[in-house]
Steps between C-alpha positions, in 0.01 A plus 500: 500500500629842405575741780244750376228232490599386855475847634150549334385172662619590838332842480167337403526261789570778740200704354278194550631452862436866575151495345412197718650676809284806415195279466555347841555835661186637346292195607636525856423867509143434386444241771619724788154624608267225373291268703674163586240303299554719192876478545461123508312508177768705338778270616309201371474650144885515482743227409692335793819685413314832498323408827826448677647823364198702602469349841860549588471871395192562726493593865501170689182581684317563167646186334404287793135619485486440123643146534256408775206594266631296199358169381669204675679358195622841387634602847658158558697529172604854578614422852708214365672732257573794741839516671449310831612798725259725323211242514561462877482876546165498326365240735595710799301784346186280465258420783575156639200329344577638156863396532388149603262487196787596268748252645227220494521499123874437504679165548636430850862559405424848368279571807782422738753691285282813527407461866871482600545849363190639688533650847467230768179629664319551171627168364369316804154669458490405128616138576233472757233589250643259251437213740120547477306325238440758223129397483437589866452820694862472627620488149325831391518695828685814554712526818520875514224580746450743784495310822385677812495393862146500655631693804570806285256792494329621185731800447804287553373255244449779246848628555625132454312469173629839382868401566463158334284618201801504261585138575141373480335411173152550621484737812116495521478255782682460829546144615473469887705235678548401859825445678555158327432654152164330479256682280215639714338762271513716191430875497455720204646854488144632533455306826816641639426862389158489669635356822586729797873562508564348838282188452680170499459282193382211702192713586458620146496138370211391738348174387620518142413213259850422370527381140827338405649220285749220593821492309418164335153593377455484126545832330168460319324478840690808619384695191145400567526610858631834422251551228216397739597745772604782257827549694819655351710238675455188720758398758679165476584305823658176596326229694582684824343824380830672466482763221725414188379754247210611292337422169410824328227592255744527205616141572137390490444659160804316364383174658147531351645593154746208523249242601251623228782462240595152630130381485464621146828344378440182707157441354649443153812313615752777455768580770334683781788749532562517122532825318612610157853545650524140626774311309324312220658172595361530847155573354522185298578302804207643693244468224602171335385255779144649482501485129587137510215448748276686266602266214405192716167668588428582136558146415225394723257736311626358169452146621138582600431640146673183360249277680218660304685505164219297336228730624680807356554315171131436465394850603766753400315801650588371845865595434396864425290515817739341741720804559194700609431271780860490626567869461176604675576269790856614520393866516253428777763319686762775461234747656457277800874446529574870499234572766609222737877585470428858566296406809774266625757788449282753680432305818632215714397155384186366666398154397129537553478836335710382210281195424199720528645718231532183278129423556417855406694476172315171423167677534631782274615234247163322495309826441741637230512155340126485461470850360795460252397148415154616394648783289753248332205246442303770311814593295592140413137418400478814267840388351428129459118458533590190719317529830666185645842649424404828651372327817818295537722810445293703746512229776875429455592867503292580813651194679851587403466856615387370838800268508722798403371714781543218761846416372609860483393560861623169636852481357639793700326377818637152456856638433469715817389194703811321369720790609580604153455848336140506382593686184781269390413370147128486599407614154668217342315239718179686436537489120561123516185441699275716296622386162487125588162522682360720218610266215396181689156641597418644155623208296369249742151645480529530126586134476202392707220738357611587154653178349 
C-alpha cells in the first residue's frame, strides 16, 4: 500500500472513531434528564457496544437506574460486557432489591465476581436477598424501610422518617417494632401528622389490624393482598414476626405484568419468560417439547378421522362440515380457559369455588350450544336441503361446544390440583380434546343416522 493511501485510510478510520465518539456523547447528554424507564428504552435500542460506551459515559447513579429498568435479557448481556469494577459500582448505586434482581440473571461465577467488588455491608444485604426464592415475597421485597421503635413519640418518629427519607424507597409508612424487632404495627405519614407530638406510638397504634406477609409466601398471593387492601406497600416478616422488608406497589405491578405474560405464553407452549431478545436456540429448546406433544395430540385427532374414512368417502360433504364443529368447540373452550385462568391468577385457589366455576361453564356451554346449534341446523338445511344432516350437525356441534366449555374450565383446575402451572400448555390439551371429541361425535352420529 502506498504511503498516501495508508494516510488516507488512517484519517478515515480516525474520522469514523470520532463520529462514533460524538454520537455516544450526544446520546449520553440526551439521557441526562430522562426518566429511568425512558432511559432504559433508549439503551435497549442501541447495539451492545453502544450500550457499553453510553453507560460508561453516564453518571453512575443514572446508569444504575437505567439498567435496573431494562428487560432481563438485555441488562444481563450488558452487565456481562461491562468492566467488572464499573459493574460493581453500579450495583452499589442500586437499591438492594434491584441489585439482587440484576445479579439473579447472571451465572453464579459472575455473581460472586461482582459481589467481591461491592462494599461488604451492601454485598451481604444483596446476598441475603439472593437466598430467597425469586417467586416469593422475600425474593421481591425491598429492605430499605423506615423502622421505628414503639416507645418513640409521634414527633420523634416524624424526625426519624425525615432523616431516613433519602435512604428509603417508599417513605409513606413507618414500621413500628418492639425491643426484639418484632413488627407490631404500621403507621402512615397521615397518622403521624395527626397525632399529638408527645403521644407514644404504642398509644397511636391502639388495636390495629396488622396486615403483613411471610417471606415465603408466593409473590402472586402478595400481589393479591396488596391489591385487595389498596396499600402502597406490605411488610414482610419471618415466622417469628421480625420485620425483613416490604413489597411495594411498583413491585406488584411488575408481578402482575409478569404473571399475565407467563400465562399468555404458557397457554400456547412458549417459554414463560421468553421475549424477542431471548436467544433463538433457547427459544427452540423451550418450544420444541410442546410442539412434539402437539404432534402426538394431533395424531389422535387424525386417528379418529381415519376410523370414519368410509363414512367420509360415502358422504363427502361431511369433510367440509367437520372443521366447523371442531373450530366452534375450540373457540368456546378458549373462552372458558381464559376466564378460569384469570380467576386462578386473581385469587387464591379454592377447590370448591374452582369446581363450581367449572359447573357454571358447563351451563354456559349447554345454552350456547343449543342456540348456535339451531342456527347451524338452519344454515345446513338451507345449503343441503337434508334435514337429517342438519339435525346431526346441530346436535354434534352443541354437544362439542359443551365439551369444549367443560374441558376449557377443567384443564387449568386439574393442573392446579396437580401442583402445576394452570396455564402451562393448556391450550394444546384443549385443542386435542375438542378436535377429537368433535370429529368422533359428528362422524359417529353421521354413520349411525345418515348411512
